[in-house]
Structure formats: structure tokens, C-alpha cells
N, C-alpha and C positions, 0 to 999 in steps of 0.2 A: 503493500500500499506505499502510496506516496502521498504526502501532504506538504502544502504549501500554505505561506502567509502573504497576504495581500494586504499593504495598508493604504489605506485612504490619503488623498493629497491635502496637506495642510487646510485647503478652506474646502473641501469636498464633504458633504454631508453623507452621500450614498454613490454606487457605482450602479449601472444597469448592468442587469446578468449577461446579455449578449456581449457587452463590451468588457464584462470580466472574463467571459469564457475565451474572447482573443485575446486580450493581454496575458491572460496565464497560457496561452499557449493549449488550450484544451481544443480549440476550435480554429481551423485555419483560416477562415474566413467568417462574414457577416452570415452569409447564407450557411455556410456549416453550423453555425452556432443555432440559426434558425431551425434549422433541422433536427437537431439534439434537444431541442426543446420541445418541439413540435411532437416530438415522437415519446416524450416521456420520460428520457433518459437522463434527465437532470432533477437533484433534490436539491431542495434549500430546506434547511435544518429540518432533515429527517422525512420532508413532502416532497412528493413528485410538484415540480411547477413547470406550467405550462406558459406562463407570461414571461414574453422576449424581454421586457422593458422592466420586470421586477427591480423595484428599487432596494438593493443591498446597503445594510449599514454595519457600523463596526458589530462583532459578536455573530453575525451570519457564519452558516458553514454551507458552502456547497460542495455536492459531491457529485461524481460522473466514475462509474464503474469501479476501479482502486484508488481514483484520484478523489483528494479531500483539501478543498481551499478556506482557509480561515479569513474572514476579513477583521483585520484591526483598525482602530483608528488612529489618526496621524498625532504623531508624538510632537 
């Protein structure tokens, strides 16, 4: 299992799910991220997420197969 931590930018309150998947290189493109979400392959806080623009905030956890991404607040 691979675990990553993504820190929000200093002035950012959230990051959208599609953007996170591209940033963390889970998805190769926005279209690829959209497909992963639409097919129910992405979970946020242990619940399948179908909203492409879901706003992820500090302490949210995103999972895809054996990849876990934890969102942290900017320090």
C-alpha cells in the first residue's frame, strides 16, 4: 500500500478531487480522473465518491486501489 500526503497551498481552503488525482499522478489527465470517479473507483473518507469537483479539505483521505492520499492543512 502506498500512502502520500498532500498539503494544501497556504491560501487554499480546499482542492477539487479531479485536480488532486492529477496532482498526485493517480490520473494521467483530467479525462482519466473523470473516468476513475464516474466508475466508482475513488473513495473519500471510506465512501465511494462520484462528484468530480468534490472539495477536499484538511484531514480528508482519498483512496484508489492501494493508494491512499491524506490531505493536510498548510503550515
